[in-house]
N, C-alpha and C positions, 0 to 999 in steps of 0.2 A: 690546591686543595688536596687533602689526604682522605683516604677511605680505608676501611676495613670490612672484610667479609669473613663470616663463619657459618658453620653448620650447627644446627640445634635440633633437638628432639625434646618433646614434652612427654615424659613417661605416663602411661595409662594409670599408674599407681598414684599420681598427684592428687592430693585431696581436692583441688579446684575443680577437677572433672566431675566429681559427684554432685549431682543436682544442677550442673550447668547444661541444660537441655537433656533431661532424662531420656534415656535410650538413644541419644544421638549426642554423644559427648564431643564438644568443641572447645578448643583452647580459648579462654576469655581474652578478649581484646586488652584488657588491663594487663595480663600477663606477657602479652607480646610487647606492650609498651615498656613494662618493666625491664625486659631483657634489652630492649633497644637503648634505654637509659643507662643500664649497666655496662653495655658495649661502648656507648659514647664516653662514659667516664673512664673506662679502660683504655680507650684509644687516646683520650686527652692526658691520661695519667694524673687525674686529679678529681677531687669530688666537686660537685656543684649543686645548686639548688635550681630545680626544674621550675621555670616560671609558667610554662604553658605548652601547648602543642597545637600547631596549626596544620590545616589541610589533612586531617586525619581521614583515612579511608580504609575500610575494610572490604576486600574484593572477593575473596575466596577463603573458606574455612581452613583451619589447621586441626588436623585430628590428632588424637593420642598416637604416640610412637611414630609419628610421620617426620621425616627430615625435611627441614626448611633452611633456606639460606637467609641469613641476616646480613644486610649491607648498612653500614652507617658511613656517612660522609660529612666532612666539614663543609659548611656553607659560608664560613666567615666567622667573624667574632660573635660568640654567644648563640650560634645556630648550627644545628646538624640535622641532616635528613636520614631517614631510615627506611628500609623496605625489607619486607619478608616475602620470599618466593618459593615455589616448589614446581618442579618439572616445567619451568618456563613460564609459570603462571604467577602473577602478582597476588599476594594474600592480604598484605596490609602495608600502608606507608603513612608517612607524616613527616613533620618538621618539628624538632624539639628546639625550644629556646630557653635560655638558662643565664644565670649570673656568671 
């Protein structure tokens, strides 16, 4: 199985931070999943249709301008796992399944 790891930051200037928990901006889970899907497509070198997500877990918040590590890993045909972490703490994880 193959894996890819990258570091990401979500700029405090991103419009999705406005109104997503006023006075306590947190990266929306949908943005984390969007980046995981993009990384999976990049790793596979092809586009695909996301059919669903299994075992989604949000453990710790990702704040604006905070560096997080994203790992995507092939789990076999049509499935990839993803995880976001920071300073040794898991922030979010799940399994993408697709065509």
